[in-house]
N, C-alpha and C positions, 0 to 999 in steps of 0.2 A: 504494500499499500504506499502510495506516495502522498506527501503533504505539500500543499502549495503554500508559498509564503503569502500571508494575508496582509491586507492593509492594516493600518493602525485601527484598533477597535475603540469604539466610543464607549464611555462608561454608561452603565444602565440608566443612571439619572438623566443623562443627555438624550438617550434614546426615548425614554419616557416623556420628557419635556417636549421633544420634537413631535412625538405622536399625539400628545394632548393638544398641542398647538394646531397640528394639521387637521384634526377633526373638530376643532372649536371647543374642546372640553376644558382647556386651561382657563378660559374666561369664566366658565360655569363654576369651576372649583374656586376661583378667586371670589366670585359672587357669594358662594356658600360660606366662605371664610368671613366675609363681611357680615352675613346674617348671624353666624354663630359667634362672632366676636364683636357684635354691635356695641356692647357696653364699653369695650376697650377703645373703640373708635370715637364714640360721641360722649363718653363719660357716664358715670353712674346716675347723675341727676337727670339728664335727658333720657337715658335708657329706661328710667323708671316710668316715664310718661309716653314714650314713643317707641314703636317697634316697626322694623321694615316688613312689608308684606310681600312685595315682589318687585322685580326689576325687568323692564321691557323697553326696548328701543331707546336706551339712554336715559330713561326716567326711572327713578327710584321712588316707589310708592311707600309712604310711611303712615301707619295708623297711630293717631294721637288720642289720648284718653279724655281730653276736655278742651273746650274752646279757648281757654286761657293759654294752655300750652300750644295750641295751634297758632295763636298770635305770636307767642314768644319764639317759636321755631321758625316762623316766617322771617323774623328779624335775623335769625342765626343761619339762614339757609345757605348763604355763600360760604360762610366759615365751615359749616358741616360738609358741604359739597367738596371743599378743598381737602378736609381731613379724610373723607371717604376715598377720594381719588388718590390721595397719598397712600392709603392702606391698600388700594387695588393695584397701585404701581402704574396706573395709566389714567388718562382722562376719559373714563368710561361714563361717569354720571354727568349728564348734561343738565339735568333738572331734577329737583326733588318735589314731589307732590304730597302734601300733608292733607290728611282727612281725619275728621273726628269719627271714631268708631261708634 
């Protein structure tokens, strides 16, 4: 049996990353990280009153527990968007839509 000299092998992590990117799954994983780590991104105080519900077409939809917090979060919208995009590592969130549940 003869062995061919192979090209340099990619580490498994690189192969996995490329595969996830190719099939659009990397972004979904980052979105899930945002949902599961919401409190770490927006802070305990905001997380106690607002929860992300879904993300679609660059819009993050967030459920808020009362109208007072809805008003407060509208003032914080740009700051929150910046923090969230930093967490995602890309400018994915173009808008945040707050709605009282």
